[in-house]
N, C-alpha and C positions, 0 to 999 in steps of 0.2 A: 318541897315533895314536888316532884313532877309526875304527870299523868297524861300520858301522850294521847293527842287527839285521834280518836279513832277515824276520822275521815281523810286523815293523812299517810301517806305509804312511805317507804323507805326512800323511793323516788324523789317525792316531795323535800323530804329532810335532806337528801342529797344535792338538790338543787339550792336551797337555802345554803348548804355548806359551802358550795362552791363559790356563790356570790361573796359570801362573808371573806373567804380566802383571796378572792378577787380584789375586793377593796383594800386588804392589808397589802397585797402585792401592789397596787398602785403608789399607795404612801411609800413603801420600801423604794420603787423605782423613781420617785420626786426625792428623795431624801438628800441626795447629793447634789441636786440641782438648785439649793437654795442658799444663795452666798450672802445676801444681806437682808437688812430687815424690811426694805422696800419690796425686795421680790418674795419674802417671806409672807408680808402681811397684805401687799397690793399687788402682788404679782407682777413687780416691776412695771406697772401701769402699760401691759401690753395686750390685754384682754380685747378679742375680736367679738363681732356680734353673734356668731354661732355657739360659741363657748359661754358668752354672756346669756343667751337665751336659755340655755341648759341649766346654768347655775343659779338665774333667778327665778324660774318656773319652776325647779325642785326645790329650792330654799323656801320658797313663799308658799309653797302647797304641800304642807306635811299632814300630818295625822290630826292636827288641830282641825283641818278640813275635812279631812276624812271622817274624823268622828264627830268634831263639832256640825258641820253640814248637815251629815246624815243623822244626828241626833234632833236638831231642829226639824228636818224633814220628816222625820218619824213622828215627832210630836205635833207639828202644825203643818206639813204639806209643802206646797211650793214656795210659801213665803221663805224658806230657806235660801231658795234662787233669787226670787225677784226683790226680796226686802233685804236680805244680808249679801248676798254675793255680788249684786250686781251695784251696789252701793260703792262698795270695796274697788271694784273695777274702773269706776269713775274717777276714784282717787288716783289709780295708776295712770289715767290717761293724763291727767293734769301733772303729776309727777314726770311723766315723758317730755311734756312740750315745755312746761316752766322750770323744772328743777336740774334736768341733766346737764345743760348748757353751763348753768351758773356753778354748779358743784364742781363740775371737770376743770372749769378755767381757775376755780380757786386752788386747785391743786393740794389739798390736804391729804392727810391720811386716814382722819377718823371724825366722827361726829362732835365729839367735845372740843375738838382743836378749833372747830369753827366758832363755840361760845368762847374760848380762851383768848382767841385772837379778837374777838371783837369787844367782850365785856372783860376780860381779864381773867386770872387764875380762879377766883371764887366761883364765877359762873362755869368755868371749864370744868372744875371739880364736880361741881353738883350734877351736871351734865354726863360728865363720866361715871357718876354712879345710878344715874336713873338709866343711862344706856347699859351698863352693867346688869343692873336690875332686870331688866326688858332681855337682856342676851344670854344669861346663864340658862341653860337648856332643860330647865324645869319642865317645860310644856313638852318637849320632844322625848325626854326620858318617860314622863307619865303616859305618852302615847304608846312607846315601845313596851313598857311594861303592859299596857292594856292587851297589846297584839299577842306578845308573848302567853299572857294567861290564858286568852280566849282561844287563840288557836294552838299553840304549842303545849298548853298545860302547864307552863312554869308559873311560879310565884311570880307576881308583877313586879317585885322588888330584885327577884333575882335576875329576870329576863333584862329588866331595864340594865343591870350590873354588867350583864354578859355581852350583850348586843351593843349597849351604847358604848361599852370599852373598846369594842372595833373602832367605832366612828373616832373616837377619843385618839386611839393610836395611830391612824394613819393621818389626823389632823396634824398630830404632834410630829410625825415626820416629814411632812410635805408643805405644811402652811397652805397659802390659798391656791396655789395650783394644784394640790393632791385633792383639796376640796373641790375646786371647779372640775378637775378629771373625774372624779368619782361622782359628781353631781351630774355629769354627762349622761354616765352609765345610769345612774339612777332616774335619770328623766326619761329615758327610754323605757324602762321597766315599769315607771310609775304610770305613763300614759297607755302603754299596750294593755297591762292588766285589768285596768277598768274598763277599756275599750271591749276587751273580750267577756269580762265579767259580767258587767251588767246587762247585755242582752240575753246571757243566758238565764239570768236570775228573772229577767221579764218573762221569758217562756216559761219557767218553772211554776211562778206563782200566778201566771194568768194575766200580767199586764195592769193598765191603769183601769181597766174594767173592773178588776178584781179588786183594786184599792177602792175605787168609787163606790163598790157595792156595799161596803162597811163603812167606811170614812164619812166624817161629816162633811155638808158641802162648801164649808170654809177651806177645807183641804186643798181645793182647787183655786181658790181666790187668791190674787197676788200678795195681798197683805194679811192673809188668813185671818184667825180669830184672836192673837194677841194682842196686847196694847200697843198703838202707834207708836208710842213713846219707847218703848221696847225694841220695836222694829227698827227705829231710828237710832238706838243705843248700839244695837248690834252692827247697824250699819256704819255708825260712827267710829268704830274700832278700825274701818278700812283707812281712816285718814292717817292712822300710824304709818303708812308707808312714806308719807311725806317727812317723816323724821326717822325712818327705819334704819338704825345703823348699818344693817346688813347690806341695805340697798345702796347708802352713801357709799360702802366699801367698795362695791362693785362698780359704782361711778368713777371713783377715784381709780380703780384698777383699769378702766376703760382706755384704749388707745386713744380715742377723742370721745367728746359727747355725743356724736352720731350713732357711735357702737352701741353705747348705752341707751340712747332713746329708740333706736330700732327694735333693740332687743325687748325693750320693753312693749312696744306696740304689737310685735308680733306674739310675743307671750300672751297678750289678752286674748286671741283665740284659744289658745291652750287651755288657758284658767276658765275661761267661760264653757267650753266645752267640759272640762273636769268637773266644774262646779256641777252642771247640770246631770250629769252620769250620778255624782255621788248624792245630788238631791234626789233623783229618781230610784235609785239603790235604798235609801232611807224610807221612802214612799211604799215601795214594793214590800219592805218588811212589815207594813202594817198588814199587808193581805197574807203575808207568811205566818204571822201570828195568829191571825183569825183563822185559818185553814189548818192549825196544828203543825204546821214545818218547822214554826219556832216556838219557843215556850213562851207562855204569857209573861212570865216574870224575867223576862231577858232585860238585861240594862240597856237603855236608849244608847250610849256610848258603843254598845256592842252588836247591835242589831246587824249592821251593813256586814261586819267580819263575819259574824255566825252565818249569816244567809249565802253570803259568795263561797265560803267553805262547803257548805252544804250542797251546794249547785253545780261545781266545778268538777271535773274528772281528774284522776290521778295525772300529776305530772302539771297541768295547768295551776293546781292548788297550790304547788311548789312554787310556780313561777309567781302566781299572785301574792303569795306570803313575801316572796323576796322583793316584790315591787312595793310592797307595804312598807317592809323594813326601810327599804331605799328611801321612800317617800319620807320618813322621818328621819333617818341618817343623816339625809342631805340637809335637814334643817338644824339638827344637833351639830353636825362639824361646822356649818357656817357660824351659828351665833357662839359656839365655843370658843373659836378663834376671835371673833370680834370682843367677847368678854375678855379673854387674855390679853388683847390690846389695850383694853379699857383700864384693867388694872396696870400694866405696865407703861404704856405710852402715855396715856392720858392722867394716871394717877403718880406710879413711882417717878416717871422722869423729871415731870415739872416739879414736884415736891423734893426729890431727893437728889437726882443725878440728872441735870440738864442736859450735860455734855455725854452722856452714855453713849458708848461705841454700838455698833450694829451688832457685834457679837454678844454684847452685854444684853442688848434689848432682845435679839433673838433667842438667847437662853431663857431669860427672866419670862419672855411672853410665853413660852413653853410650859413654865411653872405655872403663869397666870391660868393657862388653858386647863390645865389639871385642877388648879383652884376653882374654877368657875365651873367645871363639871361634878365637882364633889358638892358644890354650893346647889346645882340644879338639882342632883339626886336627893339632897335633903329637903329641898323646897317641894318635889315633884309630886309627892302623895299626900300633900297638906290638903289638897282640893278635893271635892268629891266628883266633881264635872269638869271636863277639859274646857268647856265653853267658858264657864267662870272664871278658870284662871287665865286664859287668854284675855278676857275684858280686862281684868284686874291689871295685868301686866301693860297692857295696850294703854289703860288708861292713864296708868302712872307715868309713862314715857311721856305721853302726848302731852299732859298737864305740865310738866316740868320744861321740855325743851321746844315746844312746837311753837309758841309764841317769840322767844328771844331768836329761835333760827330763821324763822319767816322775815321777822322784822330785818335781820342782818342781811338777808338776801334780797328784799324787795323795797325795804323801805330807805329812802335816800337821806331822810333827816338823822340829826345827830342822835347817836344811840351812847347814853351813858352806861359806865359800869354797873352802877347800883340798878338800873332797869333790867339788866340779864340776871342779875342775882336775886332780886327781889320775885320778879316774873316766876323763876323756878323754885323758890321758897314757898311762895303764895300756892304754886299749884300743887308742889307735894304735900303741903301741910292740909291743901283740902282733899286730896284722894284718902289720906291718912285719917283725917277727921270724919270724912263720909263713910268710908267702909266701917270705922270703928263705932260710929253711931248706930249704922243699920244693924251691926252683929250683935250690939247692944240691947237695941229699943227694937229692933224688928223681928218679925217671925220669919222662920226657915220654910222655903217652900221645896218641897221633894222633887215636884216634877221639874222645876228649872235648874235645881241646887243651887238656890240663891238666898236671898234675904230681901224682904219687902217690910216697909214701914207704912201702916195705913192710919190716917187721921182727917180729922174733917176741919177745914177753915171756911169760916162764914156759911155753914150749913152744905159745903160742898166735900165730897168724899174724895181724897187725894192718896194715890199710892205710890210710894217712892220706892223703886227697885234698886238694888245695890248697882246694876248696871247704869243706872243714869248718873254716874258719879261726874262724868266728862262734861256733862251740860252745865253743871256748876264750877267745875275746878278748871275748864278752859278759860271763861270769862275772869276768873279769879286770878289766873295768870297774866291775863291782859291787863287787868287792874294793877298787879304787881309791877307791871313794866312800866305803866303810865306815872304811877307813884314813884318809882325809882330814877324815871327820867326826869320828873319834875324835882326831886328833892337832891338827886344826886349830885356830884361834882361832875365839870365837864373835862374829865382828866382822860388822857390816852390809855387804854387798857395795857396792862403789863407785858401781855403776850405780843400786843403789837409793837410796844416800844422795844422790846427784846429783837423783833424781827428787823426793826429798820436799823438798831445798834449793830446787828449782826452784818 
């Protein structure tokens, strides 16, 4: 059932419609310009700094930030910026200086290919499954559904189906070039809409003085009142950039490593500004609820969208909505393409058809894109809170691939195939066991949308949150690497042998 939002006019809906048609037009324009798999998947390795800035910024700052950061700001204040966002930006700086040159020099096409070449087929397949799980667009489709429900009045599942289908269509037609060009348009909309919207919201609710009048003092403390371990857990999700398959794809697509490095460094300025605007918007929602502008029962995920919709005039509301949709579509298209490549290039190719032609790889990757989209749609509504879904997917990826990937890039010693395999298996098992144990024995927490297990050790009260998984699973992955390197045979990985023989 569709209930049209009373705060939107036909002008706003027309703006959104034009935006959707424009995205499809870009995909159609690029459709005939994709002759090979390398062109389809890594844009012929010819991307320059300007387009990399746009595609990186818009890909990494989707509705997970718009909803997740504003939710944290609404619940706990400026910790959303200082305790969550800034730790993530620090990881981006490390990635720019430490990873871009090494990755571009390696000249791979995907993250799992690094594992396959260094540790063999087993580690490569495990990495492909972790990358696939991380990349299926559950997070983006969840966000699109929430946007459509809150602003347009669509059922969330129907909204994700319709709007997410547009992102699927142009990705299928044009591959990474279509993704990058649409990301450039989406980048502009994403930045401009928040830059206009948040100051208007600030004026409507009375600014930070109105927030301070009713919020607790901890709202303005850098680390707020939430447990320090939870702050660190949220911040630790930012290290996923070090093994993010979308980031690796962009580096492999760059003309040279300098283009990717410079794009990341320039993007930091935009990301920092975006983080602050979203944090401020979430905090202003507290004053809006207290003044009666927003209902008391408003969902924490929805506060920023509701508040901005109430504050903007006709026309700007439509542009804002197009910007919000652009924010998430840019994430969906990027990761759907990566997931399709994982299914075909990293799983099907090594197992079934090592000598597959370009035409076969492109055709099957398009099928993989569709399959990953369907999987993402099925998973999208399994979690109640977007932040909880993001933490789970990021913890899974980091726990499986970070140790073997970074060891392959930075450690000069011998790396036995069993080390890469056991590292991934230990990390994967740890995440599944930890989440399973907390959901079985822990208590649900409605405020944060998580599970917490409380117990006492030696008279000391201990609280384990679901989000703490990475603190246990990352050391477990390192242990698996050490055990595998100790017990494994010093044989050359299968992938490396095949490369030498070729």
